[in-house]
KOLMI-873430 format. One line per field, with one value per residue (C-alpha): residue number from 0; residue in three letters; chain; x, y, z. Coordinates in steps of 0.02 Angstrom, whole numbers, plus 50000, padded with zeros to 5 digits. Layout:
REM KOLMI-873430
i	c(NUM,...);
aa	c(ALA,...);
ch	c(A,...);
u	c(X,...);
v	c(Y,...);
w	c(Z,...);
***
This chain:
REM KOLMI-873430
i	c(0,1,2,3,4,5,6,7,8,9,10,11,12,13,14,15,16,17,18,19,20,21,22,23,24,25,26,27,28,29,30,31,32,33,34,35,36,37,38,39,40,41,42,43,44,45,46,47,48,49,50,51,52,53,54,55,56,57,58,59,60,61,62,63,64,65,66,67,68,69,70,71,72,73,74,75,76,77,78,79,80,81,82,83,84,85,86,87,88,89,90,91,92,93,94,95,96,97,98,99,100,101,102,103,104,105,106,107,108,109,110,111,112,113,114,115,116,117,118,119,120,121,122,123,124,125,126,127,128,129,130,131,132,133,134,135,136,137,138,139,140,141,142,143,144,145,146,147,148,149,150,151,152,153,154,155,156,157,158,159,160,161,162,163,164,165,166,167,168,169,170,171,172,173,174,175,176,177,178,179,180,181,182,183,184,185,186,187,188,189,190,191,192,193,194,195,196,197,198,199,200,201,202,203,204,205,206,207,208,209,210,211,212,213,214,215,216,217,218,219,220,221,222,223,224,225,226,227,228,229,230,231,232,233,234,235,236,237,238,239,240,241,242,243,244,245,246,247,248,249,250,251,252,253,254,255,256,257,258,259,260,261,262,263,264,265,266,267,268,269,270,271,272,273,274,275,276,277,278,279,280,281,282,283,284,285,286,287,288,289,290,291,292,293,294,295,296,297,298,299,300,301,302,303,304,305,306,307,308,309,310,311,312,313,314,315,316,317,318,319,320,321,322,323,324,325,326,327,328,329,330,331,332,333,334,335,336,337,338,339,340,341,342,343,344,345,346,347,348,349,350,351,352,353,354,355,356,357,358,359,360,361,362,363,364,365,366,367,368,369,370,371,372,373,374,375,376,377,378,379,380,381,382,383,384,385,386,387,388,389,390,391,392,393,394,395,396,397,398,399,400,401,402,403,404,405,406,407,408,409,410,411,412,413,414,415,416,417,418,419,420,421,422,423,424,425,426,427,428,429,430,431,432,433,434,435,436,437,438,439,440,441,442,443,444,445,446,447,448,449,450,451,452,453,454,455,456,457,458,459,460,461,462,463,464,465,466,467,468);
aa	c(MET,ALA,ARG,SER,LYS,SER,CYS,VAL,VAL,LEU,SER,PHE,PHE,VAL,VAL,VAL,LEU,ALA,GLY,THR,VAL,ALA,PHE,ALA,GLN,ASP,GLY,ALA,THR,GLU,ASP,ASN,GLN,GLY,ARG,ALA,ALA,GLN,GLU,ALA,ARG,ASP,ALA,ARG,VAL,SER,GLY,GLU,ASP,SER,VAL,ARG,ARG,ALA,THR,VAL,ARG,LYS,LYS,ARG,LYS,ARG,VAL,GLN,ARG,PRO,ARG,ARG,ARG,VAL,ARG,VAL,ALA,PRO,CYS,ARG,GLN,GLU,TRP,VAL,PHE,ALA,GLY,GLY,LYS,PHE,GLY,TYR,GLU,GLY,SER,VAL,LEU,PHE,SER,GLN,SER,THR,GLU,PRO,GLU,VAL,GLU,PRO,MET,HIS,LEU,GLY,TYR,GLY,VAL,LEU,GLY,PHE,GLY,TRP,GLU,ARG,GLU,CYS,ARG,ARG,THR,ALA,ARG,ARG,ALA,PRO,GLY,VAL,PHE,ASP,ASN,LEU,ASN,PHE,ASP,VAL,GLU,LEU,ARG,ALA,ARG,THR,GLY,TYR,ASP,GLY,ARG,GLY,ASP,PHE,ASP,ILE,ARG,THR,LEU,MET,PHE,SER,GLN,SER,ALA,ASP,TRP,TYR,ARG,LEU,ARG,VAL,GLY,TRP,GLN,GLN,ILE,ALA,TRP,GLY,GLU,THR,PHE,GLY,SER,GLN,VAL,LEU,ASP,VAL,VAL,ASN,PRO,ARG,ASP,LEU,SER,ASP,PRO,PHE,ARG,ARG,ASP,LEU,SER,TRP,ILE,ARG,ARG,SER,ILE,PRO,ALA,VAL,ASN,THR,GLN,PHE,PHE,LEU,GLY,LYS,ALA,SER,LEU,GLN,GLY,VAL,TYR,VAL,PRO,TRP,PRO,GLU,SER,PRO,ARG,LEU,ALA,PRO,LYS,GLY,SER,ILE,PHE,ASP,PRO,LEU,ARG,GLY,THR,LEU,PRO,PRO,GLY,VAL,GLU,VAL,ALA,PRO,TYR,ASP,LYS,PRO,PRO,LEU,GLY,GLY,GLY,ALA,GLU,GLY,GLY,ALA,ARG,LEU,SER,TYR,LEU,PHE,ASP,PHE,GLY,LEU,ASP,VAL,ALA,LEU,LEU,HIS,TYR,SER,SER,GLY,GLN,ARG,MET,PRO,VAL,TYR,ASP,MET,GLU,ILE,ARG,ASP,MET,ARG,PRO,VAL,LEU,VAL,PRO,VAL,ASP,THR,ARG,VAL,ALA,LEU,SER,GLY,LEU,SER,TYR,SER,TYR,SER,ARG,GLY,SER,LEU,VAL,ILE,ARG,GLY,ASP,HIS,ALA,PHE,ILE,ASP,GLY,GLN,ALA,VAL,PRO,SER,ARG,THR,GLY,LEU,ILE,VAL,LYS,GLU,GLN,VAL,MET,GLN,SER,VAL,LEU,GLY,VAL,ASP,ALA,GLN,VAL,GLY,ASP,SER,PHE,HIS,VAL,GLY,VAL,GLN,TYR,HIS,ARG,ASP,ASP,TYR,SER,ASP,GLU,ALA,ARG,ASP,SER,LEU,SER,TRP,LEU,VAL,ARG,VAL,VAL,PRO,PRO,SER,SER,SER,PHE,GLU,LEU,ASP,LEU,MET,LEU,PHE,HIS,GLY,LEU,ASN,HIS,SER,ASP,LEU,TRP,PHE,GLN,SER,LYS,LEU,SER,TRP,SER,MET,THR,GLY,SER,LEU,GLU,PHE,PHE,LEU,SER,HIS,ASP,VAL,PHE,ASP,GLY,LYS,ALA,ASN,ASP,ARG,LEU,SER,ALA,ILE,ALA,PHE,PHE,ARG,GLY,MET,ASN,ARG,THR,PHE,SER,GLY,LEU,GLU,VAL,SER,PHE);
ch	c(A,A,A,A,A,A,A,A,A,A,A,A,A,A,A,A,A,A,A,A,A,A,A,A,A,A,A,A,A,A,A,A,A,A,A,A,A,A,A,A,A,A,A,A,A,A,A,A,A,A,A,A,A,A,A,A,A,A,A,A,A,A,A,A,A,A,A,A,A,A,A,A,A,A,A,A,A,A,A,A,A,A,A,A,A,A,A,A,A,A,A,A,A,A,A,A,A,A,A,A,A,A,A,A,A,A,A,A,A,A,A,A,A,A,A,A,A,A,A,A,A,A,A,A,A,A,A,A,A,A,A,A,A,A,A,A,A,A,A,A,A,A,A,A,A,A,A,A,A,A,A,A,A,A,A,A,A,A,A,A,A,A,A,A,A,A,A,A,A,A,A,A,A,A,A,A,A,A,A,A,A,A,A,A,A,A,A,A,A,A,A,A,A,A,A,A,A,A,A,A,A,A,A,A,A,A,A,A,A,A,A,A,A,A,A,A,A,A,A,A,A,A,A,A,A,A,A,A,A,A,A,A,A,A,A,A,A,A,A,A,A,A,A,A,A,A,A,A,A,A,A,A,A,A,A,A,A,A,A,A,A,A,A,A,A,A,A,A,A,A,A,A,A,A,A,A,A,A,A,A,A,A,A,A,A,A,A,A,A,A,A,A,A,A,A,A,A,A,A,A,A,A,A,A,A,A,A,A,A,A,A,A,A,A,A,A,A,A,A,A,A,A,A,A,A,A,A,A,A,A,A,A,A,A,A,A,A,A,A,A,A,A,A,A,A,A,A,A,A,A,A,A,A,A,A,A,A,A,A,A,A,A,A,A,A,A,A,A,A,A,A,A,A,A,A,A,A,A,A,A,A,A,A,A,A,A,A,A,A,A,A,A,A,A,A,A,A,A,A,A,A,A,A,A,A,A,A,A,A,A,A,A,A,A,A,A,A,A,A,A,A,A,A,A,A,A,A,A,A,A,A,A,A,A,A,A,A,A,A,A,A,A,A,A,A,A,A,A,A,A,A,A,A,A,A,A,A,A,A,A,A,A,A,A,A,A,A,A,A);
u	c(50006,50154,50240,50051,50056,50222,50199,50043,50130,50295,50168,50077,50257,50289,50132,50133,50314,50255,50106,50230,50350,50210,50117,50278,50306,50108,49936,49841,49945,49935,49739,49754,49904,49801,49640,49770,49858,49676,49623,49791,49787,49592,49617,49763,49662,49503,49626,49710,49530,49459,49615,49600,49410,49449,49577,49466,49328,49426,49492,49291,49270,49410,49324,49157,49120,49045,48857,48763,48618,48481,48344,48203,48059,47902,47852,47735,47610,47429,47354,47407,47267,47387,47237,47166,47119,46978,46985,46925,47043,47003,47112,47072,47198,47159,47269,47336,47250,47121,46976,47029,46984,46950,46950,46894,46959,46887,46967,46911,47013,47026,47165,47158,47310,47320,47441,47499,47653,47763,47909,48018,48185,48318,48454,48622,48818,48872,48751,48625,48494,48460,48293,48167,48034,47886,47767,47614,47570,47433,47376,47239,47196,47031,47005,46863,46868,47030,46941,46758,46807,46873,47048,47128,47281,47373,47508,47578,47547,47709,47765,47942,48062,48199,48328,48464,48595,48436,48276,48185,48025,47918,47781,47691,47783,47892,48077,48170,48343,48415,48464,48386,48206,48112,48233,48263,48365,48394,48217,48177,48145,47958,47893,47784,47589,47598,47389,47429,47615,47651,47648,47764,47716,47836,47715,47579,47659,47774,47688,47697,47771,47783,47980,48087,48192,48335,48454,48618,48672,48874,48920,48932,48900,48718,48697,48540,48466,48298,48229,48065,47987,47818,47869,47773,47746,47717,47561,47497,47358,47198,47145,47066,47142,47206,47341,47355,47513,47429,47295,47258,47407,47352,47286,47125,47127,47288,47271,47368,47426,47445,47584,47615,47602,47728,47709,47765,47951,47948,48043,48099,48218,48324,48477,48595,48641,48802,48813,48928,48925,49091,49130,49126,48950,48975,48846,48913,48803,48840,48710,48647,48466,48396,48251,48113,48112,48047,48046,47873,47921,47804,47845,47742,47694,47569,47441,47300,47357,47324,47455,47469,47570,47658,47758,47940,47975,48144,48275,48398,48547,48563,48730,48741,48824,48706,48802,48753,48845,48782,48874,48746,48587,48688,48668,48742,48682,48705,48620,48726,48658,48735,48595,48629,48508,48365,48269,48238,48189,48302,48306,48270,48096,48168,48169,48370,48450,48573,48674,48632,48707,48606,48668,48586,48702,48611,48623,48487,48487,48400,48377,48314,48158,48035,48138,48205,48283,48374,48435,48504,48606,48539,48630,48539,48685,48625,48717,48688,48616,48666,48529,48575,48448,48404,48279,48238,48135,48082,47967,47917,47832,47820,47826,47666,47580,47457,47521,47646,47730,47822,47871,47967,48054,48120,48201,48311,48488,48522,48335,48154,48058,48007,47861,47821,47732,47666,47580,47480,47438,47326,47316,47120,47124,47248,47139,47092,47191,47160,47273,47298,47397,47454,47563,47630,47708,47801,47944,47976,47849,47907,48051,48084,48163,48049,47936,47831,47819,47646,47584,47671,47574,47444,47411,47346,47260,47228,47157,47094,47030,47093,47019,47120,47087);
v	c(50007,50104,50068,50116,50288,50334,50299,50412,50534,50528,50519,50675,50769,50718,50761,50933,50982,50895,51022,51153,51145,51127,51262,51365,51324,51302,51362,51264,51095,51155,51112,50937,50877,50969,50844,50690,50715,50738,50589,50480,50528,50502,50336,50277,50359,50237,50097,50116,50133,49981,49897,49961,49934,49733,49711,49781,49658,49499,49563,49571,49406,49321,49394,49335,49156,49039,49036,48871,48811,48741,48646,48672,48509,48550,48540,48433,48455,48366,48342,48178,48080,47993,47868,47826,47713,47678,47578,47506,47441,47363,47334,47239,47265,47123,47052,46903,46873,46751,46900,46996,47161,47185,47363,47379,47511,47551,47644,47716,47822,47877,47952,48033,48086,48213,48319,48418,48405,48496,48404,48508,48425,48514,48452,48536,48483,48510,48451,48318,48268,48437,48422,48543,48479,48566,48497,48505,48355,48345,48191,48211,48088,48087,47977,47923,47820,47833,47955,47946,48117,48118,48203,48273,48278,48362,48234,48301,48482,48546,48620,48535,48598,48485,48474,48364,48445,48490,48486,48597,48551,48662,48652,48496,48341,48168,48164,48022,48006,47847,47684,47553,47475,47480,47595,47742,47853,47947,47991,48132,48274,48213,48185,48049,48013,47895,47890,47685,47680,47504,47537,47525,47586,47756,47816,47822,47861,48006,48193,48297,48465,48645,48640,48691,48550,48576,48450,48475,48305,48347,48187,48053,48164,48283,48377,48383,48587,48578,48725,48701,48860,48817,48647,48500,48404,48229,48176,48059,47945,48038,48041,47868,47784,47608,47683,47819,47803,47896,47792,47726,47812,47987,48002,48109,48305,48281,48353,48353,48487,48474,48524,48721,48757,48878,49048,49056,49073,49040,48880,48841,48679,48640,48549,48502,48308,48263,48113,48018,47847,47762,47650,47492,47518,47611,47740,47876,48020,48144,48250,48389,48438,48563,48526,48518,48351,48198,48081,48102,48144,48246,48353,48399,48602,48683,48804,48900,48808,48640,48483,48500,48345,48460,48394,48449,48522,48567,48593,48465,48446,48282,48253,48079,47949,47838,47694,47571,47437,47317,47161,47064,47010,47043,47234,47296,47450,47586,47729,47818,47983,48084,48189,48360,48412,48269,48263,48103,48068,48014,47885,48030,48059,48216,48278,48312,48358,48215,48198,48032,47925,47803,47658,47533,47426,47292,47164,47107,46973,46907,46724,46637,46687,46676,46748,46894,46899,47039,47064,47229,47265,47423,47516,47676,47759,47886,47950,47823,47681,47562,47494,47341,47255,47150,47151,47014,47028,46880,46911,46763,46803,46636,46648,46687,46695,46845,46822,46897,46845,46970,46918,47038,47023,47147,47094,47198,47086,47189,47238,47165,47225,47129,47153,47023,47052,46927,46993,46913,47016,46948,47043,46991,47067,47204,47335,47243,47202,47104,47108,47013,47073,46982,47082,47024,47159,47133,47228,47274,47400,47578,47550,47733,47718,47592,47618,47452,47446,47506,47371,47239,47063,47131,47080,47171,47098,47204,47191,47287,47290,47421,47469,47555,47643);
w	c(49993,50043,49871,49774,49862,49811,49643,49645,49698,49595,49437,49506,49511,49341,49268,49324,49263,49094,49095,49138,49009,48883,48947,48909,48732,48674,48782,48677,48690,48881,48887,48811,48904,49069,49032,48994,49148,49257,49175,49216,49398,49424,49345,49449,49614,49565,49527,49705,49779,49702,49798,49962,49941,49889,50029,50166,50088,50117,50294,50341,50269,50358,50507,50485,50549,50452,50503,50582,50488,50602,50528,50658,50635,50665,50841,50920,51052,51119,51261,51354,51473,51573,51649,51819,51933,52087,52209,52380,52541,52705,52845,53001,53145,53283,53443,53488,53656,53700,53665,53520,53474,53291,53208,53041,52934,52746,52616,52460,52333,52172,52055,51902,51794,51627,51558,51400,51314,51184,51093,50977,50885,50812,50696,50663,50599,50766,50889,50812,50898,51004,51087,51187,51278,51372,51484,51595,51704,51843,51950,52058,52209,52323,52477,52613,52746,52870,52986,52926,52831,52642,52572,52410,52354,52218,52199,52045,51967,51863,51722,51658,51536,51460,51322,51318,51446,51595,51663,51745,51862,51933,52048,52157,52143,52236,52217,52243,52320,52393,52334,52467,52495,52662,52761,52668,52756,52613,52545,52629,52517,52523,52688,52738,52743,52891,52899,52868,52924,52865,52671,52589,52404,52415,52267,52387,52540,52492,52518,52348,52400,52290,52221,52084,52048,51918,51860,51749,51660,51607,51532,51645,51794,51858,51970,52045,52156,52257,52323,52433,52479,52564,52640,52702,52857,52904,52900,53043,53082,53124,53309,53364,53203,53226,53167,53284,53383,53527,53542,53738,53799,53854,54008,54032,53991,53871,53677,53531,53436,53243,53122,53111,52939,52896,52802,52613,52618,52798,52854,52672,52641,52502,52449,52302,52252,52127,52049,51943,51840,51822,51681,51757,51833,51989,52011,52165,52245,52350,52436,52567,52621,52774,52809,52956,53072,52965,53110,53222,53404,53524,53673,53820,53835,53951,53857,53941,54075,54005,53954,53749,53656,53534,53386,53371,53208,53235,53094,53025,52894,52809,52722,52644,52533,52416,52285,52191,52081,51957,51910,51797,51906,52067,52155,52287,52345,52504,52575,52747,52801,52958,53022,53133,53251,53272,53405,53478,53644,53802,53926,54061,53956,53888,53708,53649,53485,53431,53289,53212,53098,52999,52877,52770,52657,52557,52423,52296,52145,52017,52031,51862,51789,51933,52105,52164,52329,52422,52592,52696,52864,52952,53082,53186,53281,53432,53588,53704,53605,53413,53344,53206,53119,52954,52803,52697,52532,52425,52287,52167,52001,51891,51717,51623,51792,51842,52017,52123,52292,52429,52579,52679,52857,52957,53146,53262,53326,53460,53490,53490,53337,53222,53057,52937,52797,52660,52512,52353,52210,52072,51897,51843,51702,51588,51718,51859,52006,52169,52331,52490,52626,52810,52933,53108,53222,53378,53493,53661,53763,53803,53676,53647,53488,53417,53270,53291,53492,53507,53377,53466,53486,53350,53166,53013,52884,52708,52553,52387,52232,52102,51921,51823,51633);
***
C-alpha cells in the first residue's frame, strides 16, 4: 500500500512538470495535456481505491464466522390422558390375646392423571438430535374412609422443560433420593403420609411438595438442586384411628396439637445432589439437604393452663452418600446419612437434639426367571445407643402367571422389633387387580426408639381391589 501511494505522488509531480513545460511552449497543447494528466491521475486514484476496497472486503471476510444452519422440525404438541384408577381397601387390626379386639378400617380412593406436552427436535451439523420439551402434568387423588372424612391431594401439578443437557421442574412433585428399599434413610425431600404407617408403596406415602427442581447433565455426571419455598410436614393417622400411635396412651385432659403450617418462604427447605456413573458400573451420589424434622416426635407443653402434646418440628441438616453397583443380575446398594439436629426422646423422657448416623447396606439378585431376593443390614447410631437390624425381601413371579408373591421380614439384631409382611397380588385382567396382605408385629414395650413397639402382639389383614383405566 505504501509503494502504491509513492507511485501516485511521483506520477503526480511528473504530470505537473510536463504540463508546465508544455504551457510555456504552446497554450493549446497545455489544455490538452492538462486534461490528459487529470484523466491519468483519476484513473490511478480510482484503481488504488478499488484495491483498498478489495483488501478491506478480504479482511472482513476472514473475520466473519460461518453461519450455523439449524433446521427446526415441526413441533408436536398434544393433550395426553395419563389414565387413572379407582380402588377400595379394607384393613383389620387384631391382637393375639384370648379375646381379640377386631377393628376394621375402610378406604375408598380415586386417582386421575392428565397432561400436555410439546416436543421440538432440532438438527444441526455440530449438535444433531438436540431436543427441547415442555410438559404440564397433573395427578389428583381423592380418598375417604380413614377417619370418616375425605381428603384431597395434589399428587402432581407441575411444569417441566427439558433438553439434552438440563431438566427443570416447577410445581407439586415427588423427588426420590437413595438406593435402598424398606428403610429409605436418604429419601427425605418428601415428608411421609403415615395414615397407614405400614404401607411400602412410596408413590402412595410420599407427600407432594411445591418445589423448584433443576438438574444438569454433564456427561456421566449430573448435578441436581432442589428448593421448597412452602414445605409440608409428616401426616399422622387421625385421632382415634387404629394406626394412631397415641391411641389409648394419653391421660384424660391431654390434647394433641397439629403441625404448624409455615408461611410462604418461612422455613424453606432445599439441598443438592451430585452423582457420577463410572464406566465399570458404579453409580455414586453425594447429597445434602436442610429440612424440618421427618421423624414424628412429641413434647409436652402447658398451654392455657392445660397439658398439650406438641410435635417437635426442629431444623435438621442431612449429609449423605448413596451408591449402587450392578454386575449381571447382582446389585449392591448402600445409603449412609449423617443427620445433625435430630430430635429424639432421651432415657429420661426429655426431648434432646442429637447427631445421628444411619446406614443401610444391601445386596439383591435375580435368581432364574421367577425369584428376586434381597437382604439389607441397617445400623442406627445414637449418642447412647446403637441399633442393628436385618431386612429380607423375596419376590416370586412365576413365568406366564398373573400372580405375584412378596415376602418381607424386618427384625432387630440387638433389639426386639419384628415386622413380617406377606402380600399376594393377582392381575385378574389388564385393568383389574386384587391383593391380599397380612402383617405380624412384635417388639418390646416402652422402647423409646421403636416405631413398631406400639403394635407389638398385633396382626393386620389388608386387602384391596383396584380398577385402572
